[in-house]
Backbone bond lengths (Angstrom), bond angles and torsions (degrees), N, CA, C in turn:
res aa  C-N    CA-C-N  psi(-1)  N-CA   C-N-CA  omega(-1)  CA-C   N-CA-C  phi
1 M - - - 1.482 - - 1.503 106.88 -
2 E 1.358 117.04 134.71 1.403 123.24 178.71 1.516 112.11 -113.41
3 F 1.303 117.86 135.09 1.453 123.17 179.28 1.496 110.64 -113.06
4 N 1.294 118.93 141.45 1.452 123.10 176.07 1.545 108.15 -135.74
5 I 1.282 116.83 148.40 1.486 121.42 174.34 1.492 108.09 -64.82
6 H 1.319 117.56 132.13 1.439 124.05 175.23 1.495 113.05 -107.58
7 H 1.339 117.69 -52.40 1.438 120.17 -179.46 1.531 113.54 -155.76
8 I 1.282 115.19 164.32 1.469 123.78 170.31 1.523 104.20 -127.86
9 A 1.334 114.99 141.42 1.491 118.68 179.87 1.531 110.08 -109.95
10 I 1.303 113.97 142.40 1.457 121.62 174.31 1.507 108.85 -132.18
11 S 1.299 117.76 155.69 1.481 123.29 174.64 1.512 108.17 -111.47
12 V 1.338 115.04 139.11 1.460 120.56 -178.52 1.522 109.71 -134.82
13 S 1.310 118.40 161.38 1.437 122.63 178.32 1.515 112.40 -86.50
14 N 1.326 117.63 -30.81 1.463 121.80 -178.01 1.538 108.10 -133.77
15 I 1.311 115.96 107.61 1.480 119.39 -174.24 1.523 112.20 -66.62
16 Q 1.327 120.21 -32.45 1.431 122.66 180.00 1.533 109.57 -66.62
17 K 1.333 116.40 -45.39 1.495 119.49 177.55 1.532 108.97 -59.62
18 A 1.328 117.84 -41.97 1.458 119.96 -179.45 1.516 110.58 -63.35
19 I 1.309 118.08 -44.33 1.486 122.02 -179.96 1.541 109.15 -59.24
20 E 1.355 115.76 -46.32 1.438 119.52 179.89 1.524 111.15 -60.07
21 F 1.328 116.97 -44.92 1.444 122.67 179.10 1.521 111.66 -60.33
22 Y 1.315 116.97 -54.22 1.453 120.61 -173.67 1.540 112.33 -73.60
23 S 1.331 117.53 -17.67 1.482 119.66 176.92 1.546 107.88 -70.49
24 L 1.356 118.38 -21.86 1.451 119.57 175.98 1.533 112.47 -58.14
25 F 1.344 116.36 -29.94 1.441 122.94 179.51 1.514 112.83 -83.51
26 G 1.336 116.18 -12.30 1.487 120.58 -175.20 1.493 115.16 106.31
27 F 1.358 118.04 1.81 1.463 120.04 178.93 1.542 110.23 -64.31
28 K 1.316 115.79 139.25 1.479 122.18 178.34 1.484 109.40 -123.83
29 E 1.316 118.24 138.09 1.439 123.48 177.65 1.535 110.43 -67.98
30 V 1.347 116.15 128.70 1.459 120.21 -179.19 1.557 111.65 -124.68
31 A 1.294 117.85 -14.27 1.518 119.08 177.97 1.519 107.32 -156.87
32 S 1.314 114.64 154.22 1.482 118.90 177.29 1.543 111.02 -153.93
33 Y 1.296 113.53 159.80 1.444 123.62 175.89 1.521 108.14 -147.71
34 K 1.340 117.05 142.86 1.443 120.16 178.87 1.536 109.70 -151.26
35 D 1.322 114.88 134.11 1.442 122.51 166.34 1.490 108.38 -133.55
36 E 1.336 119.47 -169.24 1.464 121.51 -174.50 1.543 113.39 -69.60
37 N 1.305 117.41 -14.78 1.501 119.36 -175.37 1.513 113.28 -119.80
38 L 1.350 118.97 -13.61 1.446 122.08 -169.60 1.505 111.64 -147.20
39 E 1.320 115.92 140.36 1.482 121.68 169.65 1.504 107.39 -130.33
40 I 1.363 114.45 135.60 1.460 122.00 178.05 1.486 108.39 -126.53
41 K 1.312 116.54 135.83 1.452 121.96 172.02 1.511 109.68 -128.87
42 H 1.323 116.61 139.64 1.439 123.85 170.98 1.529 106.82 -100.39
43 L 1.333 116.21 120.60 1.451 121.06 178.64 1.558 106.47 -111.09
44 Y 1.319 116.48 129.31 1.430 123.07 -170.96 1.518 111.40 -109.70
45 L 1.365 116.69 137.46 1.449 121.72 175.20 1.520 108.19 -150.20
46 N 1.281 117.99 113.47 1.493 123.82 169.95 1.534 112.45 50.11
47 G 1.306 118.53 52.00 1.459 121.69 179.10 1.471 115.98 82.60
48 F 1.294 119.64 6.65 1.469 124.09 -176.47 1.505 109.92 -126.85
49 I 1.339 115.51 138.12 1.481 120.52 176.71 1.506 111.01 -112.47
50 L 1.338 113.89 133.61 1.457 121.94 172.44 1.543 102.98 -103.62
51 E 1.327 116.37 114.37 1.466 122.09 179.33 1.513 106.96 -93.99
52 V 1.381 115.23 118.16 1.463 120.97 -174.59 1.518 108.55 -110.13
53 F 1.295 114.59 124.52 1.500 121.39 177.84 1.527 108.64 -108.39
54 S 1.306 115.84 138.65 1.464 121.95 173.51 1.527 108.93 -136.36
55 F 1.303 116.50 108.86 1.467 123.48 -179.54 1.505 110.30 -94.70
56 K 1.292 117.37 142.50 1.474 122.11 175.67 1.523 110.47 -60.22
57 D 1.347 115.81 -40.07 1.496 120.84 -176.77 1.561 108.36 -104.62
58 Y 1.333 117.43 46.97 1.448 120.11 -179.87 1.533 110.89 -61.00
59 K 1.317 114.87 157.96 1.480 122.75 176.14 1.500 108.93 -118.61
60 K 1.322 117.37 132.66 1.440 121.04 178.74 1.541 107.39 -81.91
61 R 1.346 113.74 152.29 1.456 120.30 169.20 1.474 109.03 -119.31
62 E 1.330 115.45 157.37 1.447 119.03 177.43 1.520 109.18 -69.82
63 I 1.336 114.89 128.52 1.450 120.38 176.11 1.501 109.37 -87.94
64 L 1.320 114.67 115.08 1.452 121.31 -179.50 1.540 109.81 -96.10
65 N 1.285 116.72 169.93 1.456 117.17 171.47 1.501 106.75 -70.17
66 L 1.307 116.42 161.35 1.491 121.10 -172.86 1.505 111.88 -56.01
67 W 1.325 118.56 -47.96 1.436 121.33 -174.75 1.535 112.69 -62.28
68 E 1.328 116.63 -43.74 1.500 120.35 178.15 1.527 108.93 -68.58
69 D 1.334 118.76 -38.76 1.461 120.58 178.89 1.489 112.16 -63.08
70 L 1.332 119.25 -35.25 1.464 122.06 -179.68 1.561 110.74 -65.29
71 K 1.315 117.70 -22.62 1.491 120.48 179.94 1.520 112.53 -76.10
72 I 1.339 117.45 -17.32 1.445 122.24 -179.74 1.547 108.53 -90.14
73 L 1.339 115.82 131.67 1.457 119.60 -176.61 1.508 112.10 -61.11
74 G 1.311 116.50 145.21 1.447 121.71 174.42 1.548 110.12 129.88
75 V 1.336 114.54 174.55 1.469 119.10 176.63 1.523 109.84 -69.14
76 K 1.309 118.27 132.98 1.446 122.17 -171.77 1.535 115.19 -106.89
77 H 1.295 117.88 -41.62 1.446 120.05 -177.89 1.531 107.82 -164.99
78 F 1.342 115.95 170.37 1.422 120.16 167.57 1.522 107.96 -125.38
79 A 1.326 116.90 160.46 1.438 122.19 -174.93 1.509 111.00 -117.71
80 L 1.310 116.51 141.12 1.453 123.21 171.14 1.522 109.39 -114.11
81 K 1.302 115.72 128.46 1.436 123.02 -175.93 1.526 111.24 -90.09
82 V 1.320 115.77 137.40 1.474 122.13 176.33 1.555 108.94 -126.59
83 N 1.339 114.74 160.21 1.466 118.73 178.14 1.509 111.44 -83.96
84 D 1.346 117.09 -28.13 1.487 120.82 -178.46 1.498 109.62 -134.95
85 I 1.315 115.22 100.85 1.458 120.55 -174.40 1.555 112.69 -67.43
86 E 1.303 117.48 -27.59 1.442 121.02 177.65 1.521 109.75 -66.32
87 K 1.354 115.84 -44.83 1.453 120.84 176.96 1.504 112.34 -61.77
88 A 1.354 115.42 -38.42 1.478 120.36 177.68 1.515 110.52 -64.85
89 R 1.292 117.21 -43.10 1.470 121.68 177.92 1.522 109.91 -59.75
90 D 1.310 116.09 -47.01 1.481 119.91 179.97 1.581 110.55 -61.54
91 F 1.321 114.86 -40.02 1.471 119.74 178.93 1.547 110.88 -59.53
92 F 1.335 117.79 -46.35 1.444 120.99 -179.86 1.505 113.49 -70.77
93 I 1.315 116.45 -30.52 1.470 118.56 174.46 1.532 109.34 -67.04
94 E 1.350 116.25 -45.19 1.452 122.64 177.82 1.531 112.17 -56.44
95 K 1.328 115.07 -39.23 1.491 120.28 -177.58 1.531 111.65 -80.91
96 G 1.338 116.94 -6.79 1.439 120.52 -179.87 1.534 115.01 79.66
97 I 1.302 115.81 15.84 1.473 120.73 -177.10 1.556 112.15 -85.66
98 I 1.311 115.02 -31.29 1.464 119.18 173.13 1.555 108.82 -130.34
99 S 1.324 114.77 165.24 1.477 119.01 178.02 1.525 109.69 -92.24
100 E 1.311 114.37 165.64 1.474 120.35 -179.58 1.522 112.35 -66.54
101 D 1.308 118.81 -17.44 1.463 120.33 178.23 1.549 112.18 -85.51
102 T 1.306 118.69 -0.36 1.484 120.51 176.71 1.512 108.30 -61.86
103 K 1.289 114.87 126.04 1.468 122.79 -177.18 1.547 110.10 -97.70
104 I 1.322 113.95 144.61 1.473 121.00 169.37 1.540 106.73 -87.09
105 N 1.332 116.00 126.78 1.458 121.47 -177.12 1.527 110.12 -106.52
106 K 1.327 114.34 154.63 1.480 118.87 167.96 1.520 107.15 -104.43
107 G 1.335 114.12 119.96 1.476 118.73 -176.53 1.507 112.49 -75.66
108 R 1.330 113.66 168.12 1.472 120.31 -177.84 1.508 110.31 -66.49
109 T 1.358 117.63 -20.72 1.470 119.90 178.91 1.550 111.46 -95.95
110 G 1.362 117.39 3.60 1.449 121.28 172.57 1.511 117.24 101.17
111 I 1.344 117.99 -3.38 1.455 118.78 -178.86 1.517 110.22 -90.83
112 L 1.325 116.26 155.67 1.465 122.75 173.28 1.485 108.03 -91.92
113 Y 1.360 116.90 141.36 1.470 119.57 -175.43 1.512 112.06 -159.46
114 F 1.325 114.19 162.07 1.445 124.38 163.72 1.527 107.06 -151.17
115 F 1.309 116.36 162.88 1.449 119.69 179.93 1.546 111.65 -113.46
116 I 1.329 114.12 149.33 1.447 121.55 168.75 1.534 106.37 -126.52
117 K 1.304 115.56 171.13 1.486 121.12 173.88 1.526 107.29 -125.41
118 D 1.346 112.86 144.21 1.484 117.24 173.68 1.513 109.08 -79.52
119 P 1.312 120.88 179.34 1.478 121.45 -176.12 1.547 113.96 -59.43
120 D 1.328 118.74 -20.25 1.454 120.82 177.53 1.494 114.00 -101.54
121 G 1.309 116.63 8.13 1.467 119.75 177.44 1.492 115.99 87.97
122 N 1.364 118.47 7.06 1.472 120.95 176.57 1.509 107.36 -71.45
123 F 1.323 116.54 131.81 1.455 123.34 -179.04 1.526 111.00 -74.52
124 V 1.321 116.30 134.77 1.447 123.03 172.96 1.563 106.56 -128.77
125 E 1.336 115.79 121.54 1.446 120.24 179.81 1.522 109.92 -92.26
126 I 1.307 115.22 130.64 1.482 119.97 174.41 1.484 107.23 -103.45
127 I 1.354 118.24 123.45 1.458 121.74 -173.79 1.512 111.53 -127.33
128 Q 1.348 113.60 153.27 1.448 121.93 163.23 1.516 105.33 -121.33
129 D 1.352 111.53 121.22 1.515 117.88 -177.48 1.525 106.39 -133.33
130 D 1.320 117.14 105.66 1.423 121.71 -177.17 1.530 113.60 -90.95
131 R 1.309 116.23 7.51 1.441 118.44 178.88 1.543 109.53 -74.35
132 S 1.304 117.54 152.13 1.461 121.53 171.39 1.530 108.92 -118.76
133 F 1.276 114.48 136.34 1.470 120.82 -177.23 1.503 110.79 -113.19
């Protein structure tokens, strides 16, 4: 039996802002659902779906710094891989998503990375990983 990643789900307060944000990465809307209380969008990128939920009666959570958030059980973030992390950093600076003092880090497992947040504070890791598996 073979398993493949299909999607990750996030919840947002404003689905249009989320679509605008994630379209910066190249995500395209491929499916949607809407009723009086809920809107769902499937955003597709290179074989991967980001499932975005927006509830009329959403509940906010406290946004912690990344390290403290990692200590709380549950899904924490998803990562998008790039070929040139310096160019990606410059792109996000130009778009006003991160500041110029955002550092590119080398992780304990050897990958280069930095984090951004979407409009609702959901963490997205931008990585360069040149390993082949």
